[in-house]
LOTIBA-748320 format. One record per atom (N, C-alpha, C): z, x, y; atom name. Coordinates in steps of 0.2 Angstrom, whole numbers, plus 5000, padded with zeros to 4 digits. Each point is the difference from the previous one (the first is absolute). Example, Ala and Ser with C-alpha at 12.3 -4.5 7.8 and 13.67 -1.06 7.14 Angstrom:
BEGIN
pz, px, py, a
5039, 5066, 4972, N
5000, 4996, 5006, CA
5000, 5004, 5006, C
4996, 4998, 5005, N
5001, 5004, 5006, CA
5003, 4996, 5005, C
This chain:
BEGIN
pz, px, py, a
4870, 5075, 5035, N
4996, 4998, 4995, CA
4996, 4993, 5002, C
4995, 5000, 4997, N
4995, 4995, 5002, CA
5002, 4994, 4995, C
5000, 4993, 5003, N
5000, 4996, 4998, CA
4995, 4995, 4996, C
5002, 4999, 4994, N
4995, 4999, 4994, CA
4995, 4994, 5003, C
4994, 4999, 4998, N
4996, 4995, 5001, CA
5000, 4994, 4994, C
5000, 4995, 5004, N
5002, 4994, 4996, CA
4995, 4995, 5000, C
4997, 4997, 4994, N
4995, 4995, 4999, CA
5001, 4994, 4995, C
5006, 5001, 4997, N
5002, 4995, 4996, CA
5006, 4995, 5003, C
5001, 4994, 4998, N
5004, 4995, 5003, CA
5007, 5002, 4998, C
5005, 4999, 5004, N
4999, 4997, 5006, CA
5000, 5005, 5007, C
4995, 5005, 4999, N
4999, 5006, 5004, CA
4993, 4998, 5004, C
4996, 4994, 4998, N
4994, 5000, 5002, CA
4999, 4997, 5007, C
4995, 5004, 5003, N
4999, 4999, 5007, CA
5000, 5007, 5004, C
4999, 5000, 5006, N
5000, 5006, 5003, CA
5008, 5003, 5001, C
5001, 5008, 4998, N
5004, 5002, 4999, CA
5005, 5001, 5007, C
4997, 4998, 5006, N
5005, 5000, 5006, CA
5001, 4992, 5003, C
4998, 4996, 4995, N
5002, 4994, 5001, CA
5009, 4998, 4998, C
5002, 4997, 5006, N
5007, 4998, 4999, CA
5001, 4995, 4995, C
5004, 5000, 4995, N
5001, 4995, 4995, CA
5008, 4999, 4999, C
5001, 4994, 4998, N
5008, 4999, 4998, CA
5002, 5003, 4997, C
5007, 5002, 5000, N
5004, 5005, 4993, CA
5001, 4995, 4995, C
4998, 5001, 4994, N
5000, 4998, 4994, CA
5002, 5004, 4995, C
5004, 4997, 4995, N
5002, 5004, 4994, CA
4994, 5004, 4997, C
4993, 4994, 4999, N
4995, 5003, 4997, CA
4997, 5006, 5004, C
5001, 4999, 5007, N
4997, 5006, 5004, CA
5003, 5006, 4998, C
5008, 4999, 5002, N
5003, 5006, 4998, CA
4999, 5004, 4993, C
5001, 4995, 4996, N
4998, 5004, 4991, CA
4992, 5004, 5000, C
4995, 4995, 5003, N
4994, 5003, 5000, CA
4999, 5007, 5004, C
5003, 5001, 5006, N
5001, 5007, 5002, CA
5003, 5004, 4996, C
5006, 4998, 4996, N
5003, 5006, 4997, CA
4997, 5002, 4994, C
4997, 4994, 4996, N
4994, 5002, 4994, CA
4996, 5005, 5004, C
4997, 4998, 5005, N
4993, 5004, 5002, CA
5003, 5008, 5001, C
5006, 5000, 5002, N
5003, 5007, 5002, CA
5003, 5003, 4994, C
4999, 4996, 4994, N
5002, 5005, 4992, CA
5005, 4998, 4998, C
5005, 4996, 5004, N
5007, 4998, 4998, CA
4999, 4994, 4995, C
5006, 5002, 4995, N
5001, 4995, 4996, CA
5004, 4994, 5002, C
4998, 4993, 5001, N
5004, 4996, 5002, CA
5002, 4995, 4996, C
5008, 4998, 5000, N
5001, 4995, 4996, CA
5002, 4993, 5004, C
5000, 4994, 4998, N
5002, 4995, 5003, CA
5007, 4998, 4997, C
5005, 4997, 5005, N
5006, 4997, 4999, CA
4999, 4993, 4997, C
5005, 4997, 4996, N
5001, 4991, 5000, CA
4999, 4996, 5005, C
5001, 5005, 5007, N
4999, 4996, 5007, CA
4995, 5001, 5003, C
4996, 5003, 4997, N
4992, 5003, 5002, CA
5001, 5006, 5006, C
5005, 5002, 5002, N
5001, 5007, 5003, CA
4997, 5005, 4995, C
4997, 5005, 5003, N
4997, 5006, 4997, CA
5005, 5007, 4999, C
4999, 5005, 4997, N
5003, 5004, 4999, CA
4996, 5007, 4996, C
5003, 5005, 5000, N
4999, 5006, 4998, CA
5003, 5005, 4998, C
5000, 5004, 4997, N
5005, 5005, 4998, CA
4996, 5008, 5000, C
5004, 5005, 5003, N
4999, 5006, 4999, CA
5006, 5003, 4998, C
5000, 5002, 4993, N
5006, 5004, 4998, CA
5004, 4996, 4999, C
5006, 5000, 5003, N
5007, 4996, 5000, CA
5001, 4996, 5006, C
4994, 5001, 5005, N
5001, 4995, 5006, CA
4995, 4995, 4999, C
5003, 4995, 5003, N
4995, 4993, 4999, CA
4998, 5000, 5008, C
4995, 4996, 5002, N
4998, 4998, 5005, CA
4998, 4993, 4999, C
5003, 4995, 5005, N
4998, 4994, 4999, CA
4996, 4999, 5007, C
4994, 4995, 5001, N
4996, 4997, 5005, CA
5002, 4994, 5001, C
5004, 4999, 5005, N
5003, 4993, 5001, CA
4996, 4997, 5007, C
5000, 4993, 4999, N
4996, 4995, 5006, CA
5006, 4997, 5003, C
5003, 5001, 5005, N
5004, 4997, 5003, CA
4999, 4996, 5005, C
5003, 4995, 5005, N
5000, 4996, 5005, CA
4998, 4994, 4998, C
4999, 4995, 5005, N
4998, 4993, 4999, CA
4992, 4999, 4996, C
4995, 5004, 5002, N
4994, 5001, 4996, CA
4999, 5004, 4997, C
5004, 5005, 4998, N
4999, 5005, 4995, CA
4998, 5006, 5006, C
5000, 5001, 5006, N
4995, 5005, 5003, CA
5005, 5006, 5002, C
5004, 5001, 4996, N
5005, 5006, 5001, CA
4999, 5004, 4994, C
4998, 5006, 5001, N
4999, 5004, 4993, CA
5006, 5004, 5000, C
5003, 5002, 4995, N
5007, 5003, 4998, CA
4997, 5005, 4995, C
5001, 5007, 5001, N
4999, 5003, 4994, CA
5008, 5003, 4998, C
5002, 4997, 4995, N
5007, 5001, 4998, CA
5000, 5006, 4993, C
5005, 5006, 5004, N
5001, 5005, 4994, CA
5006, 4998, 4997, C
5000, 5001, 4993, N
5006, 5000, 4996, CA
5001, 5006, 4999, C
5006, 5005, 5000, N
5000, 5005, 4997, CA
5005, 5001, 4993, C
4998, 5004, 4995, N
5003, 5000, 4994, CA
5007, 4999, 4999, C
5005, 5007, 5003, N
5006, 5001, 4999, CA
5005, 4994, 5003, C
5004, 4998, 4994, N
5004, 4994, 5003, CA
5007, 5005, 5001, C
5005, 4995, 5004, N
5005, 5004, 5001, CA
5005, 4994, 5001, C
5007, 5001, 4997, N
5006, 4995, 5000, CA
5000, 4997, 5007, C
5004, 4995, 5000, N
5001, 4996, 5006, CA
5005, 5003, 5005, C
5004, 5005, 4997, N
5005, 5004, 5004, CA
4996, 5005, 5003, C
4994, 5002, 5000, N
4996, 5005, 5003, CA
4996, 4998, 5006, C
5001, 4992, 5001, N
4996, 4997, 5006, CA
5000, 5004, 5007, C
5007, 5001, 5001, N
5001, 5003, 5006, CA
4995, 5009, 5001, C
5001, 5003, 4995, N
4996, 5005, 5000, CA
4993, 5000, 5001, C
4998, 4994, 4995, N
4992, 4998, 5000, CA
4999, 4998, 5008, C
5003, 4996, 5003, N
4999, 4998, 5007, CA
5000, 5006, 5006, C
5004, 5005, 4998, N
5000, 5006, 5004, CA
4992, 5003, 4999, C
4998, 5001, 4994, N
4994, 5003, 4997, CA
4995, 4995, 5004, C
5000, 4993, 5000, N
4994, 4996, 5003, CA
5002, 5001, 5007, C
5005, 5000, 5004, N
5001, 5001, 5007, CA
4996, 5007, 5002, C
5002, 5005, 4997, N
4997, 5006, 5001, CA
4992, 5000, 4999, C
4996, 4996, 4996, N
4995, 5001, 4997, CA
4995, 4995, 5007, C
5003, 4996, 5001, N
4998, 4994, 5004, CA
5001, 5003, 5008, C
5004, 5005, 5001, N
5001, 5003, 5006, CA
4993, 5005, 5002, C
4998, 5002, 4993, N
4995, 5007, 5002, CA
4992, 4997, 4997, C
5001, 4995, 4998, N
4992, 4997, 4996, CA
4998, 4993, 5004, C
4994, 4999, 5002, N
4998, 4995, 5001, CA
4999, 4994, 4994, C
4997, 5003, 4995, N
4999, 4994, 4994, CA
5002, 5005, 4994, C
5002, 4998, 4994, N
5002, 4992, 5001, CA
5006, 5000, 5001, C
5003, 4996, 5004, N
5007, 4997, 5000, CA
5004, 5000, 4995, C
5004, 5003, 4998, N
5004, 5001, 4995, CA
5007, 4995, 5000, C
5001, 4998, 4995, N
5006, 4996, 5000, CA
5004, 4999, 4992, C
5005, 4998, 5000, N
5004, 5000, 4993, CA
5000, 4992, 4998, C
4998, 5000, 4993, N
5000, 4993, 4997, CA
5004, 5000, 4994, C
5005, 4996, 5000, N
5005, 5000, 4993, CA
4998, 4993, 4997, C
4997, 5001, 4993, N
4998, 4994, 4996, CA
5006, 4996, 4997, C
4999, 4996, 4998, N
5004, 4996, 4996, CA
5005, 5002, 4994, C
4998, 5006, 4999, N
5005, 5003, 4995, CA
5004, 5005, 5004, C
4999, 5000, 5006, N
5006, 5006, 5004, CA
4996, 5006, 4999, C
4995, 5001, 4997, N
4995, 5007, 5002, CA
4996, 5000, 5007, C
5002, 5005, 5004, N
4996, 5003, 5006, CA
4995, 5004, 5000, C
4995, 4999, 5004, N
4994, 5004, 5000, CA
4997, 5000, 5007, C
4997, 5006, 5000, N
4997, 5000, 5008, CA
4993, 4996, 4999, C
4998, 4998, 5006, N
4994, 4996, 5000, CA
4997, 5002, 5006, C
4993, 4999, 5001, N
4997, 5002, 5007, CA
4995, 4994, 5001, C
5000, 4999, 5005, N
4993, 4996, 5002, CA
4996, 5002, 5007, C
4993, 4999, 5000, N
4996, 5000, 5005, CA
4998, 4993, 5002, C
5001, 4997, 5006, N
4997, 4994, 5001, CA
4995, 5000, 5007, C
4994, 4994, 4998, N
4996, 5000, 5005, CA
4998, 4993, 5001, C
5002, 4996, 5006, N
4996, 4995, 5001, CA
4992, 4999, 5002, C
4997, 4997, 4995, N
4994, 4999, 5001, CA
4996, 4993, 5000, C
5004, 4997, 5005, N
4999, 4993, 5002, CA
4993, 4998, 5001, C
4998, 5006, 5005, N
4992, 4998, 5000, CA
4995, 5003, 4996, C
5003, 5002, 4993, N
4994, 5001, 4996, CA
5001, 5009, 4999, C
4994, 5002, 4995, N
5001, 5006, 5000, CA
4993, 5001, 4996, C
4997, 5007, 5001, N
4994, 5001, 4998, CA
5003, 5004, 4992, C
4995, 5001, 4996, N
5002, 5002, 4994, CA
5000, 5008, 5002, C
4998, 5004, 5004, N
5003, 5006, 5001, CA
5006, 5001, 5002, C
5002, 4996, 5007, N
5006, 4999, 5001, CA
5005, 4999, 4995, C
4999, 4995, 4996, N
5004, 5000, 4994, CA
5001, 5006, 4995, C
4995, 5002, 4999, N
5000, 5007, 4995, CA
5004, 5005, 5004, C
5000, 5001, 5006, N
5004, 5005, 5003, CA
5007, 4997, 5000, C
5001, 4995, 5003, N
5009, 4998, 4999, CA
5002, 5001, 4994, C
4997, 4997, 4994, N
5002, 5001, 4993, CA
5000, 5007, 4999, C
4996, 5004, 5002, N
5001, 5008, 4998, CA
5005, 5003, 5004, C
5002, 4998, 5006, N
5004, 5003, 5005, CA
5007, 4997, 4997, C
5001, 4994, 4997, N
5007, 4997, 4997, CA
5002, 5004, 4994, C
4994, 5001, 4996, N
5002, 5003, 4995, CA
5001, 5007, 4999, C
4996, 5004, 5005, N
5002, 5008, 5002, CA
5007, 4999, 5002, C
5002, 4996, 5005, N
5008, 5000, 5004, CA
5004, 4999, 4993, C
4999, 4994, 4997, N
5004, 4999, 4994, CA
5001, 5005, 4995, C
4995, 5004, 4999, N
5001, 5007, 4995, CA
5004, 5005, 5004, C
4998, 5001, 5005, N
5006, 5005, 5004, CA
5006, 4998, 5000, C
5001, 4994, 5001, N
5008, 4997, 4999, CA
5003, 5001, 4992, C
4996, 4998, 4995, N
5001, 5002, 4994, CA
5002, 5007, 5000, C
4995, 5004, 5001, N
5002, 5007, 4998, CA
5005, 5001, 5003, C
5004, 4999, 5008, N
5004, 5003, 5003, CA
5005, 4996, 4996, C
5001, 4994, 4997, N
5006, 4998, 4998, CA
5001, 5004, 4992, C
4994, 5002, 4997, N
5000, 5003, 4994, CA
5005, 5007, 5001, C
4996, 5005, 5006, N
5003, 5006, 5002, CA
5008, 5000, 5002, C
5002, 4994, 5002, N
5009, 4998, 5002, CA
5003, 4997, 4996, C
4996, 4999, 4994, N
5004, 4994, 4995, CA
5007, 5004, 4997, C
4999, 5007, 4998, N
5007, 5002, 4999, CA
5005, 5001, 5005, C
4997, 5000, 5007, N
5005, 5000, 5007, CA
5001, 4993, 5000, C
4997, 4995, 4999, N
5003, 4993, 5000, CA
5003, 4999, 4996, C
5007, 4998, 5000, N
5005, 4998, 4996, CA
4998, 4994, 4995, C
5000, 5001, 4993, N
4998, 4995, 4995, CA
5005, 4994, 4999, C
């Protein structure tokens, strides 16, 4: 897929110019790709595809690390965490991205999350960011589909 041509802020400038990773840049690239992007109260961005939520987080001291986090839909009781860990271990053994892990929320419900992380300390071009976001979303959809296929086999 060809990366879109950009002309509006914050994407002004030559497409191969390295620029710092910013929340506005992430949102602009996602919108240019045709994704609906929402902003959380803390300023982070997220998007939904069906029941799956994708978070686009900036980590690190200067916000230079991009994390595309996938939150899969099914919830499981805390008693099922060992089986969920086994699923994630199998997934991580066979897949490069996203890294799968179990998250237990404050209400005691467990979910499988995925993350694809890239350090962009030196900056990123709009084309590179487009590819990284696309790869993170595609890999996250793959994980969400696998969880969905195995949901009945994963004890609730």
